[in-house]
C-alpha positions, 0 to 999 in steps of 0.5 A: 056474819062477822063485826067488820070493825073487830075483824079489821083490828084483829086483822091489823099488825101492830109494827112493835109486835110485828118487829118483835115477832120478826126478831125471833124469827131472825134469831133462829137464823142468825142467832139470838145474839146478833139480833138487836131487838129494841122494840118491846118494852117488856121490863128486864130487871127482876122484880123486888125479892119482896114480890117473890117472898110475899107470892110464896108466902101466900101461897103457901099459908093461906087458904088456896080456894081464898087465894085463886077464888075470885073477889069483889069486883072492885078489888079487895078491901085490904089491897085499896086500903093499902095502895090508898095509905100509900099514895097518901103518904108519898102525894098527900093525895086524899084517897080514900080506899073507896076511891080505887077500883082494881082492874086487869092492868091499865089497859082495861082501866083505860078502857073502862074510863074512855067507855064510861065517858063514851056519851054520843058524840065523845071527843078524846084527845091524845097528846103526841107522841102517844101509845098507839094503843090509845085510838083503838081504845077509844074508837072501839069503844064509840069515841072519836080520837083526836091527836094533838101535834107533838112538842118536837123540841122539849116533848112537853104539851103544846096548849095551843093546839090542844085548845084548837081542838077542844070543843063541845064535844071534848070529854076528855084529855088523855095524858102519859108521863112518864111517856112512852115512846118519849120519855119525857115527864111532864113538869109542874109547870106543864100540868098547872098550865093544862089544868088552867086551860081545861078549867077555862075550856070546860066553862066554854063548853059548859061541861067538865073535860075529864083529865085521864093520866096513863101512868104505869110508869110513874116509878121509872124516873130518872135525873132528879125528875119529879112525876107530880100528882096530876089531880093536885094540878087539875081537880077532874082528873082520873089516874090509872095505874098499873104495876107492870113496870114498877115491880116488873109484873106485866104478866100478872095483869094488875092495875086500877082506876083511881077517881078521887072524890073532888072530881066532877059527879065523882060518885057517878063516874065510879060507877060508870067505870064499874058498869064498863068494867062489867060490860067488858066482862072484867069480873074481878082483878086476879086474886093472887096479883091483889094479894101480893100488892096488898103487901108490896104497895109500897115496895119501889124498883131499883133503876139502876140497870135501866139509868145505866142502859138509859145513859149508855145508849143515849149518849152513844147515840148523840155521840154518833151525831143522832139527836135523842129526847131528853129521856128522863122516865120509863125506859125508852128514848125517842130518837130523831131519824136521820133522813126525816123518815122514821119508817124508812130508817127503820126498814134500814136498821131492819137489813142489820137486824137492829129493830127499832120501832118508827115513830107514825103509829105514836103520832110522831114519824120523824122519831123512831123508838128504841127500848133500853130494857135490854142488855148492856151488851146488846147496847154495846155490840148495836152502837158500831151498826148505829154507826153504820146506819147513820153513815149510809143515810149521810151517803145516800143523800149526797 
């Protein structure tokens, strides 16, 4: 016998991955240069030089038994200290090393927190548009996922719609800022109002409502956008982080959960996160990656290329008549689909080997996502095709 739920999850295709794999197949047919793949958010700028320098120095000068051996489940003491020091220097976060639990990237961090909060009947509220994997992360761990409709104008949070969905079974609200897929950065006013709402609703339902801040794009912000330390706005916040995007290390799988002391039942919650990670088989995060982070905790990415691509693609699409969300973070632009259906537009675009991700799985079917982590040449040569697509939709509407 095979678990039907896991079979269904494994057999279903991620729209993003399906588009990416289609692009690889098409590249073999028409040439890689003739496929305009905006599907996958894979960092396209090199890791900062400090990262490779650290790797080489560690491998050359430290014991291979230590470099490649098991580590404490929570992570090395040195890396926890380095990251806590960096957070305190940047945000006055008041974080101790003991508040940090290291994980194999942001996804296991999120799953561990969700599982730790997965009491019988638990519900998790996600703000649309949201990363599609949030739903299986929750449902595979016995937690019901409820989507909050998107703010289609500013892509902040519709607090009125969120409040309607908070009830006795609400364990947590999950936010992602800078946001995948919209590129929106939640403002201090938004976070302040969110904290006030969760505080009030927690009192009404008689138990803490946790706020899970998923922050793999924290360092990717433009136009002076400020990415705030969310626990300053709401005490019951748990932060999940990854260096996949900030240091261009998605394949190294290194991240953490931060459970601040001020969070309700913080010691028990931290222990439950550790227990969930243990139950999921994550014995410890990668040793070499931890050692690199200990040396590079204060290193920031050079965002010039991402910002240049963001402006080039946004301005080019806007000039063609597309309406784009105000992307001030991450490396995505969320674009209103001509004709109203992002899936229909994505299918039409694929005929021209322009690969864009429809917003249905993000909880926002009227928009499609394009990644800006591509070459500048790809953007420039794709714009005439986007123009043809806009014209074809307009022609069909006549």
